[in-house]
TILONU-654313 format. One record per residue (C-alpha): residue number from 1; residue in three letters; x, y, z. Coordinates in Angstrom, 1 decimal, m for minus. Layout:
<sites>
+-----+------+--------+--------+--------+
| pos | code |      u |      v |      w |
+-----+------+--------+--------+--------+
| NUM |  ALA |      X |      Y |      Z |
...
+-----+------+--------+--------+--------+
</sites>
This chain:
<sites>
+-----+------+--------+--------+--------+
| pos | code |      u |      v |      w |
+-----+------+--------+--------+--------+
|   1 |  UNK |   m4.5 |    4.0 |   13.5 |
|   2 |  UNK |   m2.4 |    4.4 |   16.7 |
|   3 |  UNK |   m3.3 |    1.4 |   18.9 |
|   4 |  UNK |   m3.5 |    2.9 |   22.3 |
|   5 |  UNK |   m5.9 |    5.8 |   21.6 |
|   6 |  UNK |   m9.1 |    5.3 |   23.6 |
|   7 |  UNK |  m12.1 |    6.2 |   21.5 |
|   8 |  UNK |  m15.6 |    6.8 |   22.9 |
|   9 |  UNK |  m17.9 |    5.0 |   20.4 |
|  10 |  UNK |  m20.3 |    7.2 |   18.5 |
|  11 |  UNK |  m22.8 |    4.3 |   19.1 |
|  12 |  UNK |  m22.9 |    4.8 |   22.9 |
|  13 |  UNK |  m26.7 |    4.7 |   23.7 |
|  14 |  UNK |  m28.4 |    7.1 |   26.2 |
|  15 |  UNK |  m31.8 |    5.8 |   27.4 |
|  16 |  UNK |  m34.3 |    8.5 |   28.0 |
|  17 |  UNK |  m36.9 |    8.2 |   30.7 |
|  18 |  UNK |  m40.0 |    6.5 |   29.4 |
|  19 |  UNK |  m38.3 |    5.2 |   26.3 |
|  20 |  UNK |  m36.5 |    2.0 |   25.5 |
|  21 |  UNK |  m35.2 |    3.3 |   22.2 |
|  22 |  UNK |  m31.5 |    4.3 |   22.2 |
|  23 |  UNK |  m30.6 |    7.8 |   21.3 |
|  24 |  UNK |  m27.1 |    8.0 |   19.9 |
|  25 |  UNK |  m25.0 |   10.4 |   21.9 |
|  26 |  UNK |  m22.7 |   11.7 |   19.1 |
|  27 |  UNK |  m23.7 |   12.7 |   15.6 |
|  28 |  UNK |  m26.5 |   11.1 |   13.5 |
|  29 |  UNK |  m28.1 |    7.7 |   14.3 |
|  30 |  UNK |  m25.9 |    4.9 |   13.1 |
|  31 |  UNK |  m27.3 |    2.9 |   10.1 |
|  32 |  UNK |  m28.6 |   m0.5 |   11.2 |
|  33 |  UNK |  m26.9 |   m3.3 |    9.3 |
|  34 |  UNK |  m29.2 |   m5.0 |    6.8 |
|  35 |  UNK |  m30.0 |   m8.7 |    7.1 |
|  36 |  UNK |  m28.3 |   m9.3 |    3.7 |
|  37 |  UNK |  m25.9 |   m7.4 |    1.5 |
|  38 |  UNK |  m25.8 |   m8.1 |   m2.2 |
|  39 |  UNK |  m22.4 |   m7.4 |   m3.7 |
|  40 |  UNK |  m22.1 |   m7.1 |   m7.5 |
|  41 |  UNK |  m18.7 |   m7.8 |   m9.0 |
|  42 |  UNK |  m17.6 |   m7.0 |  m12.6 |
|  43 |  UNK |  m14.4 |   m8.1 |  m14.4 |
|  44 |  UNK |  m13.8 |   m6.6 |  m17.9 |
|  45 |  UNK |  m12.2 |   m9.9 |  m19.0 |
|  46 |  UNK |  m15.3 |  m11.8 |  m18.1 |
|  47 |  UNK |  m13.2 |  m14.4 |  m16.2 |
|  48 |  UNK |  m15.3 |  m15.5 |  m13.1 |
|  49 |  UNK |  m13.8 |  m18.9 |  m12.7 |
|  50 |  UNK |  m14.5 |  m19.9 |   m9.1 |
|  51 |  UNK |  m15.0 |  m16.2 |   m8.2 |
|  52 |  UNK |  m14.9 |  m15.7 |   m4.5 |
|  53 |  UNK |  m15.0 |  m12.8 |   m2.0 |
|  54 |  UNK |  m12.7 |  m13.0 |    1.0 |
|  55 |  UNK |  m14.2 |  m11.3 |    4.0 |
|  56 |  UNK |  m13.2 |  m10.4 |    7.5 |
|  57 |  UNK |  m14.3 |   m8.2 |   10.4 |
|  58 |  UNK |  m12.6 |   m4.8 |    9.9 |
|  59 |  UNK |  m12.7 |   m4.1 |   13.6 |
|  60 |  UNK |  m10.9 |   m7.4 |   14.4 |
|  61 |  UNK |  m13.6 |   m8.7 |   16.7 |
|  62 |  UNK |  m15.2 |  m11.7 |   15.1 |
|  63 |  UNK |  m15.2 |  m13.3 |   11.6 |
|  64 |  UNK |  m17.1 |  m16.4 |   10.4 |
|  65 |  UNK |  m15.2 |  m19.7 |   10.2 |
|  66 |  UNK |  m15.5 |  m19.8 |    6.5 |
|  67 |  UNK |  m14.3 |  m16.3 |    5.5 |
|  68 |  UNK |  m14.7 |  m16.8 |    1.7 |
|  69 |  UNK |  m18.1 |  m16.5 |    0.2 |
|  70 |  UNK |  m18.6 |  m17.7 |   m3.4 |
|  71 |  UNK |  m20.7 |  m16.2 |   m6.2 |
|  72 |  UNK |  m24.4 |  m17.0 |   m5.9 |
|  73 |  UNK |  m25.6 |  m15.7 |   m9.2 |
|  74 |  UNK |  m25.0 |  m13.7 |  m12.4 |
|  75 |  UNK |  m26.5 |  m10.5 |  m13.9 |
|  76 |  UNK |  m25.7 |   m8.1 |  m16.7 |
|  77 |  UNK |  m23.0 |   m6.5 |  m14.5 |
|  78 |  UNK |  m21.1 |   m9.7 |  m13.6 |
|  79 |  UNK |  m21.5 |  m12.0 |  m10.7 |
|  80 |  UNK |  m23.2 |  m11.5 |   m7.3 |
|  81 |  UNK |  m22.4 |  m12.4 |   m3.7 |
|  82 |  UNK |  m24.6 |  m12.4 |   m0.7 |
|  83 |  UNK |  m23.1 |  m11.3 |    2.6 |
|  84 |  UNK |  m24.6 |  m11.8 |    6.1 |
|  85 |  UNK |  m23.4 |   m8.9 |    8.3 |
|  86 |  UNK |  m24.6 |  m10.7 |   11.5 |
|  87 |  UNK |  m21.7 |  m13.1 |   11.2 |
|  88 |  UNK |  m19.2 |  m10.3 |   11.9 |
|  89 |  UNK |  m18.4 |   m8.4 |   15.0 |
|  90 |  UNK |  m19.6 |   m9.0 |   18.6 |
|  91 |  UNK |  m23.3 |   m9.4 |   19.3 |
|  92 |  UNK |  m23.3 |   m6.3 |   21.5 |
|  93 |  UNK |  m21.7 |   m4.0 |   19.0 |
|  94 |  UNK |  m22.7 |   m2.7 |   15.5 |
|  95 |  UNK |  m21.3 |   m4.6 |   12.5 |
|  96 |  UNK |  m19.5 |   m1.4 |   11.6 |
|  97 |  UNK |  m16.8 |   m2.5 |    9.1 |
|  98 |  UNK |  m16.4 |   m5.7 |    6.9 |
|  99 |  UNK |  m13.4 |   m6.1 |    4.7 |
| 100 |  UNK |  m13.7 |   m7.5 |    1.1 |
| 101 |  UNK |  m11.2 |   m8.8 |   m1.4 |
| 102 |  UNK |  m12.3 |  m10.5 |   m4.6 |
| 103 |  UNK |  m10.2 |  m13.4 |   m5.9 |
| 104 |  UNK |  m10.4 |  m16.4 |   m8.2 |
| 105 |  UNK |   m9.9 |  m20.1 |   m7.7 |
| 106 |  UNK |   m9.2 |  m19.6 |   m4.0 |
| 107 |  UNK |   m5.8 |  m18.4 |   m5.0 |
| 108 |  UNK |   m4.2 |  m15.3 |   m3.4 |
| 109 |  UNK |   m2.0 |  m14.9 |   m6.6 |
| 110 |  UNK |   m5.3 |  m14.2 |   m8.4 |
| 111 |  UNK |   m6.7 |  m11.6 |   m6.0 |
| 112 |  UNK |   m8.2 |   m8.4 |   m7.4 |
| 113 |  UNK |   m6.7 |   m5.3 |   m5.9 |
| 114 |  UNK |   m6.5 |   m4.3 |   m2.2 |
| 115 |  UNK |   m8.8 |   m4.1 |    0.7 |
| 116 |  UNK |  m12.3 |   m2.6 |    0.3 |
| 117 |  UNK |  m14.6 |   m2.1 |    3.3 |
| 118 |  UNK |  m18.4 |   m2.3 |    3.6 |
| 119 |  UNK |  m20.1 |   m0.3 |    6.4 |
| 120 |  UNK |  m23.8 |   m0.1 |    7.2 |
| 121 |  UNK |  m24.1 |    3.4 |    5.6 |
| 122 |  UNK |  m23.3 |    1.8 |    2.3 |
| 123 |  UNK |  m26.6 |    0.0 |    2.3 |
| 124 |  UNK |  m27.8 |   m3.4 |    1.2 |
| 125 |  UNK |  m26.5 |   m3.3 |   m2.4 |
| 126 |  UNK |  m22.9 |   m2.4 |   m3.5 |
| 127 |  UNK |  m20.8 |   m2.8 |   m6.6 |
| 128 |  UNK |  m17.1 |   m3.7 |   m7.1 |
| 129 |  UNK |  m15.1 |   m3.4 |  m10.3 |
| 130 |  UNK |  m12.0 |   m5.3 |  m11.2 |
| 131 |  UNK |   m8.7 |   m3.4 |  m10.8 |
| 132 |  UNK |  m10.6 |   m0.6 |   m9.1 |
| 133 |  UNK |  m10.2 |    0.2 |   m5.4 |
| 134 |  UNK |  m13.6 |    1.7 |   m5.0 |
| 135 |  UNK |  m16.8 |    0.3 |   m3.4 |
| 136 |  UNK |  m19.8 |    1.9 |   m5.1 |
| 137 |  UNK |  m23.4 |    2.3 |   m3.7 |
| 138 |  UNK |  m24.8 |    2.9 |   m7.3 |
| 139 |  UNK |  m24.0 |    1.0 |  m10.4 |
| 140 |  UNK |  m20.7 |    2.4 |  m11.7 |
| 141 |  UNK |  m19.6 |    3.0 |  m15.3 |
| 142 |  UNK |  m17.9 |    0.0 |  m16.8 |
| 143 |  UNK |  m17.2 |    1.4 |  m20.2 |
| 144 |  UNK |  m13.7 |    1.0 |  m21.7 |
| 145 |  UNK |  m10.9 |    2.5 |  m19.7 |
| 146 |  UNK |   m7.2 |    2.5 |  m19.3 |
| 147 |  UNK |   m6.9 |    0.3 |  m16.2 |
| 148 |  UNK |   m3.2 |    0.9 |  m15.5 |
| 149 |  UNK |   m0.4 |    2.9 |  m17.0 |
| 150 |  UNK |    3.2 |    2.2 |  m15.7 |
| 151 |  UNK |    6.3 |    4.2 |  m16.4 |
| 152 |  UNK |    8.8 |    1.4 |  m17.2 |
| 153 |  UNK |   11.6 |    3.5 |  m18.7 |
| 154 |  UNK |   12.6 |    7.1 |  m19.4 |
| 155 |  UNK |   10.7 |    6.8 |  m22.7 |
| 156 |  UNK |    8.5 |    3.8 |  m22.1 |
| 157 |  UNK |    4.9 |    3.5 |  m20.7 |
| 158 |  UNK |    3.2 |    0.2 |  m20.4 |
| 159 |  UNK |   m0.6 |    0.4 |  m20.6 |
| 160 |  UNK |   m3.2 |   m2.1 |  m19.5 |
| 161 |  UNK |   m6.7 |   m1.8 |  m21.2 |
| 162 |  UNK |  m10.0 |   m3.0 |  m19.9 |
| 163 |  UNK |  m11.1 |   m3.7 |  m23.5 |
| 164 |  UNK |   m8.5 |   m4.7 |  m26.1 |
| 165 |  UNK |   m7.7 |   m2.9 |  m29.3 |
| 166 |  UNK |   m7.0 |   m4.6 |  m32.6 |
| 167 |  UNK |   m3.4 |   m5.3 |  m33.5 |
| 168 |  UNK |   m1.8 |   m2.2 |  m35.0 |
| 169 |  UNK |   m5.0 |   m0.2 |  m34.7 |
| 170 |  UNK |   m4.3 |    3.5 |  m35.3 |
| 171 |  UNK |   m0.6 |    2.9 |  m35.8 |
| 172 |  UNK |    1.9 |    4.3 |  m35.2 |
| 173 |  UNK |    0.6 |    6.2 |  m32.1 |
| 174 |  UNK |   m2.5 |    4.0 |  m31.8 |
| 175 |  UNK |   m4.6 |    7.0 |  m30.8 |
| 176 |  UNK |   m2.8 |    7.3 |  m27.4 |
| 177 |  UNK |   m1.8 |   10.6 |  m25.8 |
| 178 |  UNK |    0.5 |   11.4 |  m22.9 |
| 179 |  UNK |    0.1 |   14.7 |  m21.2 |
| 180 |  UNK |    2.1 |   16.5 |  m18.5 |
| 181 |  UNK |    0.5 |   18.2 |  m15.5 |
| 182 |  UNK |    1.0 |   21.6 |  m17.2 |
| 183 |  UNK |   m1.0 |   20.4 |  m20.3 |
| 184 |  UNK |    2.0 |   19.9 |  m22.6 |
| 185 |  UNK |    1.9 |   16.6 |  m24.6 |
| 186 |  UNK |    4.7 |   14.1 |  m24.7 |
| 187 |  UNK |    4.9 |   12.7 |  m28.2 |
| 188 |  UNK |    3.9 |    9.0 |  m28.7 |
| 189 |  UNK |    6.1 |    7.6 |  m31.5 |
| 190 |  UNK |    5.0 |    4.0 |  m31.5 |
| 191 |  UNK |    2.5 |    1.5 |  m30.0 |
| 192 |  UNK |    3.4 |   m2.2 |  m29.8 |
| 193 |  UNK |    2.0 |   m5.3 |  m28.1 |
| 194 |  UNK |    3.7 |   m5.7 |  m24.8 |
| 195 |  UNK |    5.2 |   m9.0 |  m23.6 |
| 196 |  UNK |    2.9 |  m10.7 |  m21.1 |
| 197 |  UNK |   m0.7 |  m11.9 |  m21.0 |
| 198 |  UNK |   m2.5 |  m10.3 |  m24.0 |
| 199 |  UNK |   m5.1 |  m12.8 |  m25.0 |
| 200 |  UNK |   m5.0 |  m13.5 |  m28.8 |
| 201 |  UNK |   m2.4 |  m12.1 |  m31.1 |
| 202 |  UNK |   m5.0 |  m10.0 |  m32.8 |
| 203 |  UNK |   m6.4 |   m8.4 |  m29.7 |
| 204 |  UNK |   m4.0 |   m6.2 |  m27.6 |
| 205 |  UNK |   m4.9 |   m5.7 |  m24.0 |
| 206 |  UNK |   m1.4 |   m4.8 |  m22.8 |
| 207 |  UNK |    0.6 |   m2.3 |  m25.0 |
| 208 |  UNK |    3.8 |   m0.4 |  m24.8 |
| 209 |  UNK |    4.0 |    3.3 |  m25.7 |
| 210 |  UNK |    7.4 |    4.4 |  m27.0 |
| 211 |  UNK |    7.8 |    8.2 |  m26.4 |
| 212 |  UNK |    9.7 |   10.9 |  m28.3 |
| 213 |  UNK |   11.0 |   12.6 |  m25.1 |
| 214 |  UNK |   12.2 |   11.7 |  m21.7 |
| 215 |  UNK |    9.9 |   11.6 |  m18.8 |
| 216 |  UNK |   10.8 |   13.5 |  m15.6 |
| 217 |  UNK |   10.7 |   10.9 |  m12.8 |
| 218 |  UNK |   10.4 |   13.8 |  m10.3 |
| 219 |  UNK |    7.2 |   15.0 |  m11.9 |
| 220 |  UNK |    4.0 |   13.2 |  m11.0 |
| 221 |  UNK |    0.7 |   13.1 |  m12.8 |
| 222 |  UNK |    1.4 |   12.1 |  m16.4 |
| 223 |  UNK |   m2.0 |   11.4 |  m17.9 |
| 224 |  UNK |   m2.4 |    8.6 |  m20.5 |
| 225 |  UNK |   m5.5 |    8.8 |  m22.7 |
| 226 |  UNK |   m7.1 |    7.3 |  m25.8 |
| 227 |  UNK |  m10.3 |    8.1 |  m27.6 |
| 228 |  UNK |  m13.2 |    6.0 |  m26.3 |
| 229 |  UNK |  m11.3 |    5.1 |  m23.1 |
| 230 |  UNK |  m11.2 |    6.7 |  m19.7 |
| 231 |  UNK |   m7.8 |    8.2 |  m19.0 |
| 232 |  UNK |   m5.4 |    7.1 |  m16.2 |
| 233 |  UNK |   m2.5 |    8.6 |  m14.4 |
| 234 |  UNK |    0.8 |    6.8 |  m15.1 |
| 235 |  UNK |    2.6 |    5.2 |  m12.1 |
| 236 |  UNK |    6.4 |    4.9 |  m12.0 |
| 237 |  UNK |    7.3 |    1.1 |  m12.0 |
| 238 |  UNK |   10.4 |   m0.4 |  m13.6 |
| 239 |  UNK |   12.0 |    3.0 |  m14.0 |
| 240 |  UNK |   12.4 |    3.0 |  m10.2 |
| 241 |  UNK |   15.0 |    0.2 |  m10.6 |
| 242 |  UNK |   17.2 |    2.2 |  m12.9 |
| 243 |  UNK |   20.0 |    3.3 |  m10.6 |
| 244 |  UNK |   21.1 |    6.0 |  m13.0 |
| 245 |  UNK |   17.9 |    8.0 |  m12.2 |
| 246 |  UNK |   18.6 |    8.0 |   m8.4 |
| 247 |  UNK |   21.7 |    8.9 |   m6.6 |
| 248 |  UNK |   21.0 |    9.4 |   m2.8 |
| 249 |  UNK |   24.6 |   10.1 |   m2.0 |
| 250 |  UNK |   23.9 |   10.2 |    1.8 |
| 251 |  UNK |   22.8 |    7.9 |    4.5 |
| 252 |  UNK |   19.1 |    7.2 |    4.9 |
| 253 |  UNK |   17.0 |    7.0 |    8.1 |
| 254 |  UNK |   17.4 |    9.0 |   11.3 |
| 255 |  UNK |   21.0 |   10.2 |   11.6 |
| 256 |  UNK |   21.4 |   11.2 |   15.2 |
| 257 |  UNK |   23.8 |   13.7 |   16.9 |
| 258 |  UNK |   23.3 |   15.3 |   20.3 |
| 259 |  UNK |   22.6 |   18.6 |   18.7 |
| 260 |  UNK |   20.6 |   17.7 |   15.6 |
| 261 |  UNK |   18.9 |   14.7 |   14.0 |
| 262 |  UNK |   18.7 |   14.5 |   10.2 |
| 263 |  UNK |   15.8 |   12.4 |    8.7 |
| 264 |  UNK |   16.3 |   11.2 |    5.2 |
| 265 |  UNK |   14.1 |    8.8 |    3.2 |
| 266 |  UNK |   14.0 |    7.6 |   m0.4 |
| 267 |  UNK |   10.4 |    7.8 |   m1.7 |
| 268 |  UNK |   10.3 |    8.8 |   m5.4 |
| 269 |  UNK |    6.5 |    8.7 |   m5.7 |
| 270 |  UNK |    5.8 |   11.0 |   m2.8 |
| 271 |  UNK |    4.1 |   14.4 |   m3.4 |
| 272 |  UNK |    5.0 |   15.5 |    0.2 |
| 273 |  UNK |    6.7 |   13.9 |    3.2 |
| 274 |  UNK |    6.9 |   15.0 |    6.9 |
| 275 |  UNK |    8.5 |   13.7 |   10.0 |
| 276 |  UNK |    6.0 |   13.2 |   12.8 |
| 277 |  UNK |    7.7 |   13.1 |   16.3 |
| 278 |  UNK |    6.1 |   11.5 |   19.4 |
| 279 |  UNK |    7.2 |   11.1 |   23.0 |
| 280 |  UNK |    6.3 |    7.4 |   23.0 |
| 281 |  UNK |    6.0 |    4.6 |   20.4 |
| 282 |  UNK |    2.2 |    4.7 |   20.7 |
| 283 |  UNK |   m0.2 |    7.4 |   21.5 |
| 284 |  UNK |   m0.2 |   11.1 |   20.5 |
| 285 |  UNK |    1.8 |   12.7 |   23.4 |
| 286 |  UNK |    4.3 |   15.2 |   22.2 |
| 287 |  UNK |    3.2 |   15.0 |   18.6 |
| 288 |  UNK |    5.1 |   17.4 |   16.3 |
| 289 |  UNK |    5.1 |   17.5 |   12.5 |
| 290 |  UNK |    8.1 |   18.7 |   10.6 |
| 291 |  UNK |    7.9 |   19.0 |    6.7 |
| 292 |  UNK |   10.6 |   17.4 |    4.7 |
| 293 |  UNK |   12.1 |   18.9 |    1.5 |
| 294 |  UNK |   13.1 |   17.0 |   m1.7 |
| 295 |  UNK |   16.9 |   17.3 |   m1.9 |
| 296 |  UNK |   17.6 |   15.0 |   m4.9 |
| 297 |  UNK |   15.5 |   12.8 |   m7.2 |
| 298 |  UNK |   13.4 |   10.6 |   m4.8 |
| 299 |  UNK |   15.2 |   11.7 |   m1.6 |
| 300 |  UNK |   13.5 |   13.8 |    1.1 |
| 301 |  UNK |   15.2 |   15.3 |    4.1 |
| 302 |  UNK |   14.5 |   17.3 |    7.3 |
| 303 |  UNK |   16.9 |   18.4 |   10.1 |
| 304 |  UNK |   15.5 |   18.9 |   13.6 |
| 305 |  UNK |   17.5 |   20.8 |   16.1 |
| 306 |  UNK |   18.0 |   19.5 |   19.7 |
| 307 |  UNK |   18.8 |   16.2 |   21.4 |
| 308 |  UNK |   16.0 |   13.9 |   20.2 |
| 309 |  UNK |   17.4 |   10.7 |   21.7 |
| 310 |  UNK |   14.6 |    8.6 |   23.2 |
| 311 |  UNK |   11.8 |   10.3 |   21.1 |
| 312 |  UNK |    9.9 |    8.4 |   18.5 |
| 313 |  UNK |    8.8 |    9.1 |   14.9 |
| 314 |  UNK |    6.8 |    8.1 |   11.9 |
| 315 |  UNK |    6.9 |    9.5 |    8.4 |
| 316 |  UNK |    3.7 |   11.0 |    6.9 |
| 317 |  UNK |    3.8 |   10.4 |    3.1 |
| 318 |  UNK |    1.4 |   11.7 |    0.5 |
| 319 |  UNK |    1.2 |   10.1 |   m2.9 |
| 320 |  UNK |   m1.1 |   10.6 |   m5.8 |
| 321 |  UNK |   m2.5 |    7.1 |   m5.8 |
| 322 |  UNK |   m2.8 |    6.3 |   m2.1 |
| 323 |  UNK |   m3.3 |    9.7 |   m0.5 |
| 324 |  UNK |   m1.8 |   10.6 |    2.9 |
| 325 |  UNK |   m0.6 |    7.8 |    5.2 |
| 326 |  UNK |    1.5 |    7.8 |    8.4 |
| 327 |  UNK |    4.1 |    5.0 |    8.1 |
| 328 |  UNK |    7.2 |    3.5 |    9.7 |
| 329 |  UNK |   10.5 |    4.6 |    8.3 |
| 330 |  UNK |   11.9 |    1.7 |    6.2 |
| 331 |  UNK |   15.4 |    2.9 |    7.0 |
| 332 |  UNK |   14.9 |    3.1 |   10.8 |
| 333 |  UNK |   17.7 |    1.7 |   13.0 |
| 334 |  UNK |   15.5 |    1.1 |   16.1 |
| 335 |  UNK |   12.0 |   m0.1 |   15.3 |
| 336 |  UNK |    9.6 |   m0.8 |   18.2 |
| 337 |  UNK |    6.9 |   m2.9 |   16.6 |
| 338 |  UNK |    4.8 |   m3.5 |   13.6 |
| 339 |  UNK |    2.8 |   m0.3 |   13.7 |
| 340 |  UNK |    4.4 |    1.7 |   16.5 |
| 341 |  UNK |    6.8 |    4.5 |   15.9 |
| 342 |  UNK |   10.5 |    4.0 |   15.6 |
| 343 |  UNK |   12.9 |    5.2 |   18.3 |
| 344 |  UNK |   15.6 |    7.8 |   17.8 |
| 345 |  UNK |   18.7 |    6.2 |   19.4 |
| 346 |  UNK |   22.3 |    7.0 |   19.9 |
| 347 |  UNK |   23.8 |    3.8 |   18.6 |
| 348 |  UNK |   27.2 |    4.4 |   20.3 |
| 349 |  UNK |   25.5 |    4.1 |   23.7 |
| 350 |  UNK |   24.4 |    0.6 |   22.7 |
| 351 |  UNK |   27.9 |   m0.7 |   22.3 |
| 352 |  UNK |   28.9 |   m3.5 |   24.7 |
| 353 |  UNK |   32.0 |   m3.0 |   26.9 |
| 354 |  UNK |   35.1 |   m3.3 |   24.8 |
| 355 |  UNK |   33.2 |   m3.1 |   21.5 |
| 356 |  UNK |   35.3 |   m0.3 |   20.2 |
| 357 |  UNK |   37.8 |    0.0 |   18.7 |
| 358 |  UNK |   36.7 |   m2.9 |   16.5 |
| 359 |  UNK |   39.3 |   m5.6 |   16.1 |
| 360 |  UNK |   38.6 |   m7.3 |   12.9 |
| 361 |  UNK |   40.0 |  m10.8 |   12.3 |
| 362 |  UNK |   42.6 |  m11.3 |    9.7 |
| 363 |  UNK |   41.0 |  m11.9 |    6.3 |
| 364 |  UNK |   43.1 |  m14.3 |    4.4 |
| 365 |  UNK |   41.6 |  m14.1 |    0.9 |
| 366 |  UNK |   40.5 |  m11.6 |   m1.6 |
| 367 |  UNK |   37.1 |  m10.1 |   m1.0 |
| 368 |  UNK |   35.6 |  m11.3 |   m4.3 |
| 369 |  UNK |   36.4 |  m14.9 |   m3.1 |
| 370 |  UNK |   34.7 |  m14.5 |    0.3 |
| 371 |  UNK |   31.7 |  m16.7 |    1.3 |
| 372 |  UNK |   29.4 |  m14.8 |    3.7 |
| 373 |  UNK |   26.4 |  m16.4 |    5.2 |
| 374 |  UNK |   24.0 |  m15.9 |    8.1 |
| 375 |  UNK |   23.4 |  m18.5 |   10.8 |
| 376 |  UNK |   20.8 |  m18.3 |   13.5 |
| 377 |  UNK |   22.1 |  m18.6 |   17.1 |
| 378 |  UNK |   19.7 |  m21.5 |   17.8 |
| 379 |  UNK |   21.0 |  m23.5 |   14.9 |
| 380 |  UNK |   24.6 |  m23.5 |   15.9 |
| 381 |  UNK |   24.1 |  m24.0 |   19.7 |
| 382 |  UNK |   21.3 |  m26.6 |   19.8 |
| 383 |  UNK |   23.7 |  m29.6 |   19.4 |
| 384 |  UNK |   25.2 |  m31.0 |   22.5 |
| 385 |  UNK |   28.7 |  m30.8 |   21.0 |
| 386 |  UNK |   28.3 |  m27.1 |   20.3 |
| 387 |  UNK |   30.3 |  m26.2 |   23.4 |
| 388 |  UNK |   27.4 |  m24.1 |   24.7 |
| 389 |  UNK |   25.9 |  m25.1 |   28.1 |
| 390 |  UNK |   22.5 |  m26.7 |   28.2 |
| 391 |  UNK |   21.0 |  m23.7 |   29.9 |
| 392 |  UNK |   22.1 |  m21.3 |   27.1 |
| 393 |  UNK |   21.4 |  m23.6 |   24.1 |
| 394 |  UNK |   18.6 |  m22.7 |   21.6 |
| 395 |  UNK |   18.7 |  m19.0 |   22.7 |
+-----+------+--------+--------+--------+
</sites>
């Protein structure tokens, strides 16, 4: 969300003569928040040790002092929480959006997935499932499924199961199948217990699939399935750290010249990427979208004609898992803030007087023997013996 866009609330009431009931000016009447929301939470491993639900006001207005609510009961689905919407938001505005993150033992290392959001239209009873980003208004299917599938090598997929299989069950392929987007199968040659948390040695919850053909990292959408389990799309993981698969061969970021700026980003999981230009770091003035093309494995590029110095940009990235999001360029050379657009800058104009040509000090040792470290300005000027005046210390 771009922070300086002024939005007229769809909840703005218009009082009609002779009536004290608000009529909502835009769209359908907003759902009134219930006095209590019951949240059901299921984990396939059955581990509800100190199960808690971290909550916050999604509109960043007001949250309760104690933001974590603990489980209040159990049912056949799992554990239940009770949420009081009146503790969130301002008194004069609807409790429109409340964030939810399950975790255990009050430990963020044991959180379950990303942010979910409850809104009044979801009603007074909702369901959450472990390792599932959804928030459901009806009881969801919790039958066995492939929770995650990760591409960890050119011929290796690691699979996490909601319900374990017996050691060696269905060997050698274990009943697993890997299918490309075009429907062709990738042969599974062997299934083995993966290293990591697997429970007992007889029950395999985390398995490795050894394949009979290389996976194409540039192709998204490999489906992993097994009889009796819901399928999952494999997500590239450790394979992304294999440098032999990716050779950018050119600078990344916004490469500026007075006649053309080339935008280049490494994002191997993207289905599409676009540069979104703006006049200012915030707001929508001058918005222009330019599609980028994949020029090598994982690398996307677009060249925009003209002198773009002083304009700003975001990248709009679409992935299979997260959909479409507008983001800051991780390779930007002139960022302007946490969520504001980066600036396109001619770095040569930022040089101090006398900066070029660069006069490097004599280096008296071989490069492999160099010791290079970073020191904060404050740290080496704060002492009175630093040689820096009192006025300029700690800067």
